[in-house]
TIBA-331874 format. One record per residue (C-alpha): chain; residue number from 1; residue in three letters; x, y, z. Coordinates in steps of 0.2 Angstrom, whole numbers, plus 5000, padded with zeros to 4 digits. Layout:
BEGIN
{'A', NUM, 'ALA', {X, Y, Z}};
...
// end
This chain:
BEGIN
{'A', 1, 'MET', {5153, 4356, 5819}};
{'A', 2, 'ILE', {5153, 4360, 5838}};
{'A', 3, 'TYR', {5134, 4366, 5837}};
{'A', 4, 'LYS', {5130, 4350, 5827}};
{'A', 5, 'HIS', {5136, 4338, 5840}};
{'A', 6, 'LEU', {5128, 4350, 5854}};
{'A', 7, 'LYS', {5111, 4348, 5845}};
{'A', 8, 'ILE', {5113, 4329, 5845}};
{'A', 9, 'SER', {5119, 4328, 5863}};
{'A', 10, 'ILE', {5103, 4338, 5868}};
{'A', 11, 'LEU', {5092, 4328, 5858}};
{'A', 12, 'LEU', {5099, 4311, 5866}};
{'A', 13, 'LEU', {5098, 4320, 5883}};
{'A', 14, 'PHE', {5078, 4324, 5880}};
{'A', 15, 'THR', {5076, 4306, 5874}};
{'A', 16, 'ALA', {5083, 4299, 5890}};
{'A', 17, 'PHE', {5073, 4311, 5899}};
{'A', 18, 'SER', {5057, 4306, 5890}};
{'A', 19, 'TYR', {5061, 4288, 5893}};
{'A', 20, 'GLN', {5066, 4290, 5911}};
{'A', 21, 'VAL', {5048, 4299, 5915}};
{'A', 22, 'SER', {5039, 4285, 5906}};
{'A', 23, 'GLN', {5048, 4272, 5917}};
{'A', 24, 'ALA', {5038, 4277, 5932}};
{'A', 25, 'GLU', {5035, 4264, 5946}};
{'A', 26, 'VAL', {5017, 4256, 5946}};
{'A', 27, 'SER', {5006, 4269, 5954}};
{'A', 28, 'ALA', {4987, 4270, 5954}};
{'A', 29, 'ASP', {4990, 4289, 5953}};
{'A', 30, 'ALA', {5000, 4287, 5937}};
{'A', 31, 'GLY', {4988, 4275, 5931}};
{'A', 32, 'LYS', {4973, 4288, 5933}};
{'A', 33, 'GLU', {4982, 4299, 5920}};
{'A', 34, 'LEU', {4986, 4286, 5909}};
{'A', 35, 'PHE', {4968, 4280, 5910}};
{'A', 36, 'LYS', {4961, 4297, 5905}};
{'A', 37, 'ASN', {4974, 4298, 5890}};
{'A', 38, 'TYR', {4973, 4280, 5883}};
{'A', 39, 'CYS', {4956, 4271, 5890}};
{'A', 40, 'ALA', {4943, 4285, 5894}};
{'A', 41, 'ALA', {4937, 4288, 5877}};
{'A', 42, 'CYS', {4930, 4271, 5875}};
{'A', 43, 'HIS', {4928, 4264, 5893}};
{'A', 44, 'SER', {4917, 4269, 5906}};
{'A', 45, 'LYS', {4926, 4278, 5922}};
{'A', 46, 'ASP', {4917, 4269, 5934}};
{'A', 47, 'MET', {4924, 4252, 5929}};
{'A', 48, 'ARG', {4908, 4243, 5930}};
{'A', 49, 'SER', {4897, 4249, 5915}};
{'A', 50, 'ALA', {4900, 4244, 5897}};
{'A', 51, 'ALA', {4903, 4258, 5885}};
{'A', 52, 'THR', {4910, 4257, 5869}};
{'A', 53, 'GLY', {4922, 4245, 5876}};
{'A', 54, 'PRO', {4918, 4232, 5890}};
{'A', 55, 'ALA', {4919, 4237, 5909}};
{'A', 56, 'LEU', {4937, 4236, 5914}};
{'A', 57, 'GLY', {4934, 4232, 5933}};
{'A', 58, 'GLY', {4939, 4214, 5936}};
{'A', 59, 'SER', {4948, 4212, 5920}};
{'A', 60, 'GLN', {4963, 4204, 5927}};
{'A', 61, 'GLY', {4953, 4190, 5935}};
{'A', 62, 'ARG', {4943, 4187, 5920}};
{'A', 63, 'TRP', {4959, 4185, 5909}};
{'A', 64, 'ASN', {4968, 4175, 5923}};
{'A', 65, 'ASP', {4985, 4178, 5913}};
{'A', 66, 'ASP', {4993, 4195, 5915}};
{'A', 67, 'ALA', {5006, 4191, 5900}};
{'A', 68, 'ALA', {4990, 4189, 5889}};
{'A', 69, 'LEU', {4981, 4204, 5896}};
{'A', 70, 'TYR', {4997, 4215, 5893}};
{'A', 71, 'ALA', {4998, 4208, 5876}};
{'A', 72, 'TRP', {4980, 4211, 5872}};
{'A', 73, 'ILE', {4982, 4230, 5877}};
{'A', 74, 'ARG', {4998, 4232, 5867}};
{'A', 75, 'ASN', {4989, 4224, 5850}};
{'A', 76, 'SER', {4973, 4217, 5851}};
{'A', 77, 'GLN', {4970, 4212, 5834}};
{'A', 78, 'ALA', {4986, 4200, 5834}};
{'A', 79, 'MET', {4978, 4192, 5850}};
{'A', 80, 'ILE', {4963, 4189, 5840}};
{'A', 81, 'ALA', {4972, 4182, 5824}};
{'A', 82, 'GLN', {4982, 4171, 5836}};
{'A', 83, 'GLY', {4965, 4163, 5841}};
{'A', 84, 'HIS', {4967, 4167, 5860}};
{'A', 85, 'PRO', {4950, 4161, 5867}};
{'A', 86, 'ARG', {4948, 4177, 5878}};
{'A', 87, 'ALA', {4952, 4189, 5865}};
{'A', 88, 'VAL', {4941, 4180, 5852}};
{'A', 89, 'GLU', {4927, 4181, 5865}};
{'A', 90, 'LEU', {4929, 4200, 5867}};
{'A', 91, 'TRP', {4930, 4202, 5848}};
{'A', 92, 'ASN', {4914, 4193, 5845}};
{'A', 93, 'GLN', {4906, 4204, 5858}};
{'A', 94, 'TYR', {4911, 4221, 5852}};
{'A', 95, 'LYS', {4916, 4219, 5834}};
{'A', 96, 'PRO', {4917, 4227, 5821}};
{'A', 97, 'THR', {4924, 4241, 5834}};
{'A', 98, 'ILE', {4943, 4238, 5835}};
{'A', 99, 'MET', {4952, 4242, 5850}};
{'A', 100, 'THR', {4967, 4254, 5847}};
{'A', 101, 'ALA', {4985, 4247, 5848}};
{'A', 102, 'PHE', {4996, 4254, 5861}};
{'A', 103, 'PRO', {5012, 4244, 5856}};
{'A', 104, 'ASN', {5023, 4258, 5866}};
{'A', 105, 'LEU', {5015, 4256, 5882}};
{'A', 106, 'THR', {5028, 4248, 5895}};
{'A', 107, 'ASP', {5024, 4236, 5909}};
{'A', 108, 'ASP', {5024, 4249, 5922}};
{'A', 109, 'GLU', {5012, 4259, 5913}};
{'A', 110, 'ILE', {5000, 4245, 5910}};
{'A', 111, 'GLY', {5002, 4240, 5928}};
{'A', 112, 'SER', {4998, 4257, 5934}};
{'A', 113, 'MET', {4982, 4258, 5924}};
{'A', 114, 'LEU', {4977, 4242, 5931}};
{'A', 115, 'ALA', {4981, 4247, 5949}};
{'A', 116, 'TYR', {4970, 4263, 5946}};
{'A', 117, 'ILE', {4956, 4252, 5938}};
{'A', 118, 'ASN', {4955, 4239, 5951}};
{'A', 119, 'GLY', {4957, 4253, 5965}};
{'A', 120, 'VAL', {4941, 4262, 5957}};
{'A', 121, 'TYR', {4932, 4245, 5954}};
{'A', 122, 'ASP', {4933, 4240, 5973}};
{'A', 123, 'GLY', {4933, 4257, 5980}};
{'A', 124, 'THR', {4950, 4257, 5988}};
{'A', 125, 'TYR', {4957, 4272, 5976}};
{'A', 126, 'GLY', {4955, 4288, 5985}};
{'A', 127, 'ALA', {4949, 4280, 6002}};
{'A', 128, 'LYS', {4956, 4290, 6017}};
{'A', 129, 'PRO', {4967, 4279, 6028}};
{'A', 130, 'GLY', {4958, 4268, 6041}};
{'A', 131, 'ALA', {4941, 4272, 6033}};
{'A', 132, 'SER', {4927, 4260, 6032}};
{'A', 133, 'ALA', {4917, 4255, 6018}};
{'A', 134, 'VAL', {4905, 4269, 6021}};
{'A', 135, 'ALA', {4918, 4281, 6027}};
{'A', 136, 'ALA', {4922, 4297, 6020}};
{'A', 137, 'GLN', {4931, 4298, 6004}};
{'A', 138, 'GLY', {4939, 4314, 5998}};
{'A', 139, 'PRO', {4948, 4319, 5983}};
{'A', 140, 'VAL', {4966, 4310, 5981}};
{'A', 141, 'GLU', {4979, 4324, 5985}};
{'A', 142, 'GLN', {4992, 4323, 5971}};
{'A', 143, 'LYS', {5010, 4326, 5976}};
{'A', 144, 'SER', {5018, 4339, 5966}};
{'A', 145, 'LYS', {5032, 4332, 5955}};
{'A', 146, 'ALA', {5039, 4349, 5952}};
{'A', 147, 'PRO', {5055, 4346, 5964}};
{'A', 148, 'LEU', {5059, 4329, 5955}};
{'A', 149, 'TYR', {5059, 4338, 5937}};
{'A', 150, 'ALA', {5070, 4352, 5945}};
{'A', 151, 'VAL', {5082, 4340, 5951}};
{'A', 152, 'ILE', {5082, 4331, 5934}};
{'A', 153, 'ALA', {5084, 4347, 5924}};
{'A', 154, 'VAL', {5098, 4352, 5934}};
{'A', 155, 'ILE', {5107, 4335, 5930}};
{'A', 156, 'LEU', {5103, 4336, 5912}};
{'A', 157, 'ALA', {5110, 4354, 5912}};
{'A', 158, 'LEU', {5126, 4347, 5920}};
{'A', 159, 'LEU', {5128, 4333, 5907}};
{'A', 160, 'ALA', {5125, 4344, 5893}};
{'A', 161, 'LEU', {5140, 4355, 5899}};
{'A', 162, 'LEU', {5150, 4340, 5902}};
{'A', 163, 'LEU', {5146, 4333, 5885}};
{'A', 164, 'THR', {5150, 4350, 5877}};
{'A', 165, 'LYS', {5168, 4350, 5886}};
{'A', 166, 'ILE', {5171, 4333, 5880}};
{'A', 167, 'ILE', {5166, 4337, 5862}};
{'A', 168, 'MET', {5177, 4352, 5861}};
{'A', 169, 'ASN', {5191, 4341, 5867}};
{'A', 170, 'LEU', {5189, 4328, 5855}};
{'A', 171, 'ASN', {5187, 4342, 5841}};
{'A', 172, 'GLN', {5204, 4349, 5846}};
{'A', 173, 'ILE', {5212, 4332, 5846}};
{'A', 174, 'ALA', {5205, 4329, 5829}};
{'A', 175, 'ALA', {5212, 4345, 5822}};
{'A', 176, 'ALA', {5229, 4342, 5830}};
{'A', 177, 'LYS', {5231, 4325, 5822}};
{'A', 178, 'ALA', {5226, 4333, 5805}};
{'A', 179, 'GLY', {5238, 4346, 5807}};
{'A', 180, 'GLU', {5225, 4359, 5807}};
{'A', 181, 'ASP', {5225, 4375, 5818}};
{'A', 182, 'TYR', {5211, 4374, 5831}};
{'A', 183, 'GLU', {5206, 4389, 5842}};
{'A', 184, 'PRO', {5196, 4380, 5856}};
{'A', 185, 'LYS', {5180, 4391, 5861}};
{'A', 186, 'SER', {5176, 4395, 5878}};
{'A', 187, 'LEU', {5161, 4387, 5886}};
{'A', 188, 'TYR', {5152, 4405, 5886}};
{'A', 189, 'GLN', {5156, 4407, 5868}};
{'A', 190, 'VAL', {5147, 4391, 5864}};
{'A', 191, 'LEU', {5133, 4394, 5875}};
{'A', 192, 'SER', {5130, 4411, 5867}};
{'A', 193, 'SER', {5132, 4406, 5850}};
{'A', 194, 'LYS', {5118, 4410, 5838}};
{'A', 195, 'GLY', {5112, 4391, 5837}};
{'A', 196, 'VAL', {5112, 4388, 5855}};
{'A', 197, 'VAL', {5103, 4405, 5858}};
{'A', 198, 'THR', {5090, 4401, 5844}};
{'A', 199, 'PHE', {5086, 4384, 5852}};
{'A', 200, 'LEU', {5084, 4391, 5869}};
{'A', 201, 'ILE', {5073, 4404, 5863}};
{'A', 202, 'PHE', {5063, 4392, 5853}};
{'A', 203, 'ALA', {5062, 4379, 5868}};
{'A', 204, 'ALA', {5056, 4394, 5879}};
{'A', 205, 'VAL', {5042, 4399, 5866}};
{'A', 206, 'ILE', {5037, 4381, 5867}};
{'A', 207, 'LEU', {5036, 4379, 5886}};
{'A', 208, 'GLY', {5028, 4395, 5888}};
{'A', 209, 'ALA', {5015, 4391, 5875}};
{'A', 210, 'TYR', {5012, 4374, 5883}};
{'A', 211, 'THR', {5010, 4381, 5901}};
{'A', 212, 'THR', {4998, 4395, 5894}};
{'A', 213, 'VAL', {4986, 4384, 5885}};
{'A', 214, 'ASN', {4987, 4371, 5899}};
{'A', 215, 'ASN', {4983, 4384, 5913}};
{'A', 216, 'ALA', {4970, 4391, 5902}};
{'A', 217, 'THR', {4962, 4374, 5899}};
{'A', 218, 'ASN', {4961, 4371, 5918}};
{'A', 219, 'LEU', {4955, 4388, 5922}};
{'A', 220, 'GLY', {4939, 4388, 5933}};
{'A', 221, 'ARG', {4940, 4369, 5935}};
{'A', 222, 'GLN', {4939, 4363, 5953}};
{'A', 223, 'GLU', {4940, 4344, 5953}};
{'A', 224, 'GLY', {4942, 4338, 5971}};
{'A', 225, 'TYR', {4934, 4355, 5978}};
{'A', 226, 'MET', {4928, 4350, 5996}};
{'A', 227, 'PRO', {4923, 4366, 6006}};
{'A', 228, 'ASP', {4917, 4366, 6023}};
{'A', 229, 'GLN', {4898, 4368, 6024}};
{'A', 230, 'PRO', {4888, 4376, 6038}};
{'A', 231, 'ILE', {4880, 4360, 6043}};
{'A', 232, 'LYS', {4891, 4345, 6044}};
{'A', 233, 'PHE', {4879, 4334, 6033}};
{'A', 234, 'SER', {4884, 4317, 6030}};
{'A', 235, 'HIS', {4879, 4309, 6013}};
{'A', 236, 'ALA', {4886, 4293, 6019}};
{'A', 237, 'THR', {4874, 4293, 6033}};
{'A', 238, 'HIS', {4859, 4299, 6023}};
{'A', 239, 'ALA', {4861, 4292, 6006}};
{'A', 240, 'GLY', {4873, 4277, 6010}};
{'A', 241, 'LEU', {4867, 4270, 6027}};
{'A', 242, 'HIS', {4848, 4275, 6026}};
{'A', 243, 'LYS', {4847, 4274, 6008}};
{'A', 244, 'ILE', {4838, 4290, 6005}};
{'A', 245, 'ASP', {4835, 4293, 5986}};
{'A', 246, 'CYS', {4845, 4307, 5980}};
{'A', 247, 'GLN', {4829, 4315, 5972}};
{'A', 248, 'TYR', {4820, 4315, 5988}};
{'A', 249, 'CYS', {4831, 4330, 5994}};
{'A', 250, 'HIS', {4836, 4336, 5977}};
{'A', 251, 'ASP', {4818, 4335, 5970}};
{'A', 252, 'SER', {4819, 4347, 5955}};
{'A', 253, 'ALA', {4834, 4338, 5946}};
{'A', 254, 'ARG', {4820, 4327, 5938}};
{'A', 255, 'LYS', {4809, 4341, 5932}};
{'A', 256, 'SER', {4820, 4356, 5931}};
{'A', 257, 'LYS', {4837, 4363, 5924}};
{'A', 258, 'HIS', {4843, 4365, 5941}};
{'A', 259, 'SER', {4845, 4352, 5955}};
{'A', 260, 'SER', {4840, 4362, 5970}};
{'A', 261, 'ILE', {4847, 4363, 5988}};
{'A', 262, 'PRO', {4834, 4356, 5998}};
{'A', 263, 'ALA', {4825, 4369, 6009}};
{'A', 264, 'ALA', {4825, 4366, 6029}};
{'A', 265, 'ASN', {4808, 4360, 6027}};
{'A', 266, 'THR', {4813, 4344, 6018}};
{'A', 267, 'CYS', {4825, 4341, 6032}};
{'A', 268, 'MET', {4811, 4343, 6045}};
{'A', 269, 'ASN', {4801, 4328, 6037}};
{'A', 270, 'CYS', {4813, 4317, 6046}};
{'A', 271, 'HIS', {4820, 4328, 6060}};
{'A', 272, 'ARG', {4805, 4332, 6068}};
{'A', 273, 'ALA', {4806, 4314, 6074}};
{'A', 274, 'ILE', {4825, 4312, 6074}};
{'A', 275, 'LYS', {4831, 4326, 6085}};
{'A', 276, 'VAL', {4848, 4319, 6090}};
{'A', 277, 'GLY', {4861, 4313, 6077}};
{'A', 278, 'SER', {4871, 4297, 6079}};
{'A', 279, 'LYS', {4887, 4306, 6076}};
{'A', 280, 'TYR', {4887, 4324, 6082}};
{'A', 281, 'GLY', {4872, 4323, 6095}};
{'A', 282, 'THR', {4862, 4340, 6095}};
{'A', 283, 'ALA', {4876, 4350, 6087}};
{'A', 284, 'GLU', {4871, 4349, 6069}};
{'A', 285, 'ILE', {4852, 4346, 6070}};
{'A', 286, 'THR', {4849, 4361, 6082}};
{'A', 287, 'LYS', {4856, 4371, 6067}};
{'A', 288, 'ILE', {4842, 4366, 6056}};
{'A', 289, 'TYR', {4830, 4370, 6070}};
{'A', 290, 'ALA', {4838, 4387, 6074}};
{'A', 291, 'SER', {4837, 4392, 6055}};
{'A', 292, 'ILE', {4818, 4388, 6053}};
{'A', 293, 'GLY', {4812, 4392, 6071}};
{'A', 294, 'TYR', {4807, 4375, 6077}};
{'A', 295, 'ASP', {4807, 4372, 6096}};
{'A', 296, 'PRO', {4812, 4353, 6098}};
{'A', 297, 'THR', {4807, 4354, 6116}};
{'A', 298, 'THR', {4788, 4358, 6113}};
{'A', 299, 'ASN', {4788, 4351, 6095}};
{'A', 300, 'THR', {4780, 4367, 6088}};
{'A', 301, 'TYR', {4786, 4381, 6078}};
{'A', 302, 'ILE', {4789, 4397, 6086}};
{'A', 303, 'GLU', {4778, 4411, 6083}};
{'A', 304, 'ASP', {4786, 4428, 6077}};
{'A', 305, 'TYR', {4802, 4419, 6077}};
{'A', 306, 'ASP', {4809, 4432, 6064}};
{'A', 307, 'LYS', {4807, 4445, 6077}};
{'A', 308, 'LYS', {4815, 4436, 6091}};
{'A', 309, 'SER', {4832, 4443, 6097}};
{'A', 310, 'GLU', {4848, 4432, 6098}};
{'A', 311, 'GLU', {4847, 4431, 6116}};
{'A', 312, 'GLU', {4828, 4424, 6116}};
{'A', 313, 'ILE', {4834, 4412, 6103}};
{'A', 314, 'LYS', {4850, 4407, 6113}};
{'A', 315, 'ALA', {4838, 4403, 6128}};
{'A', 316, 'ILE', {4827, 4392, 6118}};
{'A', 317, 'TYR', {4841, 4381, 6111}};
{'A', 318, 'THR', {4853, 4382, 6125}};
{'A', 319, 'LYS', {4839, 4374, 6136}};
{'A', 320, 'TRP', {4835, 4360, 6122}};
{'A', 321, 'MET', {4854, 4356, 6121}};
{'A', 322, 'THR', {4856, 4355, 6140}};
{'A', 323, 'ASP', {4840, 4345, 6143}};
{'A', 324, 'ALA', {4847, 4332, 6129}};
{'A', 325, 'TYR', {4864, 4331, 6137}};
{'A', 326, 'VAL', {4856, 4329, 6155}};
{'A', 327, 'ALA', {4845, 4315, 6147}};
{'A', 328, 'SER', {4859, 4307, 6138}};
{'A', 329, 'LYS', {4871, 4307, 6154}};
{'A', 330, 'GLU', {4856, 4302, 6165}};
{'A', 331, 'LEU', {4861, 4316, 6177}};
{'A', 332, 'ALA', {4850, 4326, 6188}};
{'A', 333, 'ASP', {4858, 4343, 6182}};
{'A', 334, 'ILE', {4871, 4348, 6170}};
{'A', 335, 'ASP', {4889, 4347, 6174}};
{'A', 336, 'ALA', {4903, 4358, 6170}};
{'A', 337, 'GLU', {4908, 4348, 6154}};
{'A', 338, 'GLY', {4890, 4349, 6149}};
{'A', 339, 'GLU', {4891, 4368, 6150}};
{'A', 340, 'ARG', {4905, 4369, 6140}};
{'A', 341, 'LEU', {4898, 4357, 6126}};
{'A', 342, 'VAL', {4883, 4367, 6125}};
{'A', 343, 'ALA', {4892, 4384, 6125}};
{'A', 344, 'LYS', {4902, 4377, 6111}};
{'A', 345, 'GLN', {4888, 4371, 6100}};
{'A', 346, 'TRP', {4878, 4387, 6102}};
{'A', 347, 'ASN', {4895, 4397, 6097}};
{'A', 348, 'ASP', {4895, 4385, 6081}};
{'A', 349, 'ILE', {4876, 4388, 6078}};
{'A', 350, 'VAL', {4880, 4407, 6077}};
{'A', 351, 'LYS', {4895, 4405, 6067}};
{'A', 352, 'SER', {4886, 4393, 6055}};
{'A', 353, 'LEU', {4871, 4403, 6052}};
{'A', 354, 'THR', {4878, 4421, 6052}};
{'A', 355, 'ASN', {4890, 4430, 6042}};
{'A', 356, 'GLU', {4894, 4449, 6035}};
{'A', 357, 'GLN', {4879, 4449, 6024}};
{'A', 358, 'LYS', {4867, 4438, 6035}};
{'A', 359, 'LYS', {4867, 4446, 6052}};
{'A', 360, 'LYS', {4853, 4436, 6060}};
{'A', 361, 'ILE', {4851, 4417, 6064}};
{'A', 362, 'GLN', {4834, 4416, 6056}};
{'A', 363, 'GLY', {4833, 4412, 6038}};
{'A', 364, 'PRO', {4839, 4400, 6026}};
{'A', 365, 'ILE', {4855, 4389, 6028}};
{'A', 366, 'GLU', {4868, 4397, 6016}};
{'A', 367, 'TRP', {4876, 4381, 6009}};
{'A', 368, 'ILE', {4892, 4383, 5999}};
{'A', 369, 'ARG', {4890, 4378, 5980}};
{'A', 370, 'ILE', {4902, 4364, 5975}};
{'A', 371, 'HIS', {4898, 4360, 5956}};
{'A', 372, 'ASN', {4897, 4376, 5946}};
{'A', 373, 'LEU', {4897, 4376, 5927}};
{'A', 374, 'PRO', {4903, 4392, 5917}};
{'A', 375, 'ASP', {4889, 4405, 5912}};
{'A', 376, 'HIS', {4892, 4401, 5894}};
{'A', 377, 'ALA', {4888, 4382, 5896}};
{'A', 378, 'TYR', {4870, 4375, 5897}};
{'A', 379, 'PHE', {4866, 4360, 5906}};
{'A', 380, 'ASN', {4849, 4353, 5910}};
{'A', 381, 'HIS', {4847, 4341, 5924}};
{'A', 382, 'ALA', {4829, 4335, 5919}};
{'A', 383, 'GLN', {4836, 4331, 5902}};
{'A', 384, 'HIS', {4850, 4320, 5909}};
{'A', 385, 'VAL', {4840, 4313, 5924}};
{'A', 386, 'THR', {4822, 4310, 5917}};
{'A', 387, 'VAL', {4825, 4308, 5899}};
{'A', 388, 'GLY', {4842, 4302, 5899}};
{'A', 389, 'LYS', {4841, 4290, 5914}};
{'A', 390, 'VAL', {4858, 4295, 5919}};
{'A', 391, 'GLU', {4862, 4291, 5937}};
{'A', 392, 'CYS', {4868, 4305, 5949}};
{'A', 393, 'GLN', {4884, 4295, 5952}};
{'A', 394, 'THR', {4889, 4296, 5934}};
{'A', 395, 'CYS', {4894, 4315, 5936}};
{'A', 396, 'HIS', {4894, 4317, 5956}};
{'A', 397, 'GLY', {4903, 4301, 5961}};
{'A', 398, 'LYS', {4899, 4289, 5974}};
{'A', 399, 'VAL', {4890, 4302, 5985}};
{'A', 400, 'GLU', {4882, 4289, 5994}};
{'A', 401, 'GLU', {4900, 4286, 6002}};
{'A', 402, 'MET', {4905, 4304, 6005}};
{'A', 403, 'GLU', {4905, 4310, 6023}};
{'A', 404, 'VAL', {4909, 4327, 6015}};
{'A', 405, 'VAL', {4904, 4330, 5997}};
{'A', 406, 'TYR', {4918, 4335, 5984}};
{'A', 407, 'GLN', {4918, 4337, 5966}};
{'A', 408, 'ALA', {4923, 4321, 5960}};
{'A', 409, 'SER', {4923, 4325, 5941}};
{'A', 410, 'PRO', {4932, 4339, 5930}};
{'A', 411, 'LEU', {4914, 4344, 5923}};
{'A', 412, 'SER', {4925, 4350, 5907}};
{'A', 413, 'MET', {4920, 4351, 5889}};
{'A', 414, 'GLY', {4930, 4336, 5884}};
{'A', 415, 'TRP', {4924, 4326, 5899}};
{'A', 416, 'CYS', {4906, 4329, 5892}};
{'A', 417, 'ILE', {4910, 4326, 5876}};
{'A', 418, 'ASN', {4918, 4310, 5879}};
{'A', 419, 'CYS', {4901, 4304, 5889}};
{'A', 420, 'HIS', {4891, 4310, 5874}};
{'A', 421, 'ARG', {4901, 4299, 5863}};
{'A', 422, 'GLN', {4900, 4284, 5874}};
{'A', 423, 'THR', {4883, 4284, 5882}};
{'A', 424, 'GLU', {4869, 4275, 5874}};
{'A', 425, 'VAL', {4853, 4282, 5872}};
{'A', 426, 'LYS', {4839, 4272, 5881}};
{'A', 427, 'PHE', {4826, 4271, 5867}};
{'A', 428, 'LYS', {4816, 4257, 5873}};
{'A', 429, 'ASP', {4800, 4263, 5882}};
{'A', 430, 'ASN', {4806, 4280, 5882}};
{'A', 431, 'PRO', {4792, 4291, 5872}};
{'A', 432, 'TYR', {4804, 4306, 5871}};
{'A', 433, 'TYR', {4814, 4297, 5857}};
{'A', 434, 'ALA', {4798, 4291, 5848}};
{'A', 435, 'ASN', {4801, 4303, 5834}};
{'A', 436, 'TYR', {4818, 4296, 5829}};
{'A', 437, 'THR', {4809, 4284, 5817}};
{'A', 438, 'SER', {4825, 4280, 5807}};
{'A', 439, 'TYR', {4835, 4274, 5821}};
{'A', 440, 'HIS', {4820, 4264, 5828}};
{'A', 441, 'GLU', {4819, 4255, 5810}};
{'A', 442, 'GLU', {4837, 4253, 5809}};
{'A', 443, 'MET', {4838, 4245, 5827}};
{'A', 444, 'ALA', {4824, 4234, 5823}};
{'A', 445, 'ALA', {4831, 4228, 5807}};
{'A', 446, 'GLY', {4848, 4225, 5814}};
{'A', 447, 'LYS', {4857, 4237, 5805}};
{'A', 448, 'ARG', {4862, 4248, 5821}};
{'A', 449, 'SER', {4865, 4240, 5838}};
{'A', 450, 'LYS', {4864, 4256, 5848}};
{'A', 451, 'VAL', {4862, 4274, 5847}};
{'A', 452, 'THR', {4873, 4286, 5857}};
{'A', 453, 'VAL', {4870, 4304, 5863}};
{'A', 454, 'ALA', {4882, 4309, 5849}};
{'A', 455, 'ASP', {4870, 4302, 5835}};
{'A', 456, 'ILE', {4855, 4313, 5841}};
{'A', 457, 'GLY', {4866, 4329, 5840}};
{'A', 458, 'GLY', {4875, 4328, 5857}};
{'A', 459, 'LEU', {4891, 4335, 5849}};
{'A', 460, 'GLU', {4883, 4351, 5842}};
{'A', 461, 'CYS', {4890, 4366, 5848}};
{'A', 462, 'GLN', {4873, 4374, 5850}};
{'A', 463, 'LYS', {4867, 4361, 5861}};
{'A', 464, 'CYS', {4878, 4368, 5876}};
{'A', 465, 'HIS', {4883, 4384, 5870}};
{'A', 466, 'TYR', {4869, 4397, 5862}};
// end
């Protein structure tokens, strides 16, 4: 009898706990997880592109009625049946695809999803405080909820003990009224009973299995990874402000499996003329010169540069940095502040261009790789960029707004599969797909409105694993 009441109490406590977790305040961070769970399978994550469903950015403005929008999210078909104008308009655009109903979503959960959607759409989600429109955006640092869950777990445990004690007292009173002998069990006897121990072991196995699978799934993923690079290269300046096309530097992305790291020669196409940076002056650009052996003072490449000693190299580039400083300050000679600045810049050059394996300043710049798929996964940039016409930002995020590049997407298998399910193949004027005769005929006859990557084998295991 006690065990039965205890099981009911624990069930009620877990139900209350689940309800409490679901009743979170409106939060874009919470909305991000909710979007992944409920929306990402059918809606584009950039909030601007249509996929299986419409682009979600600006949806509140288009509905202009939050109550109707919330009702639509919970049960779209009911809104269509009622003849709501906006609901009917969307249905006419996307039928016969039926939006999944989510009747159990709370107002706070829907509000959180909309907060995340609006933040991604207008660029405010993930922006660093005080940053400008083209300022550095980094990965959002999620605060751990472990302390909160620990406090809730302690409270639930205390409530379980209290309820157990109450149930024991009620059983004793009931036995006394019935004239039955009742020997109350101690709290230790209750907690160490076979039923409770079995339940705890079962809960531990479930929790352990969930934790193991969850950690295994996330193994090797590094969404948000943002290492310090040897040169402070700003994509916001180059790709954003100056509109340099991604494939100008990463030119092999359109014709090769790999998107190559640009060689210093590519940098020199511009930096033979642009010698002083707008943000760091000579500090970062001189690292390019020192790696490749270019003397910015004489505008020539240094002969036998690979044979030069570090002291000889130091003399060349400290002279250049000194002259640039004197010119910028309109001084006759370098002052004490300038000497400290030049010395610091030279030390940074040595630190950035040398390491335990690379002892010499001369040689390629050793950039730190950010995006890295497992060895058992095959990915071809040319297939996506040239054939599929996929924008770089689809996978790499808004690189043109990043001061320091970071991994914006999880690059997980599920993430790739969802993209293959949603992404429409660009058949028109694309000779690569000319041999898909039946699909072209179906589209011409109106039997098919689109062809996704999944339709042409994008979900076959052998496409990425072979």
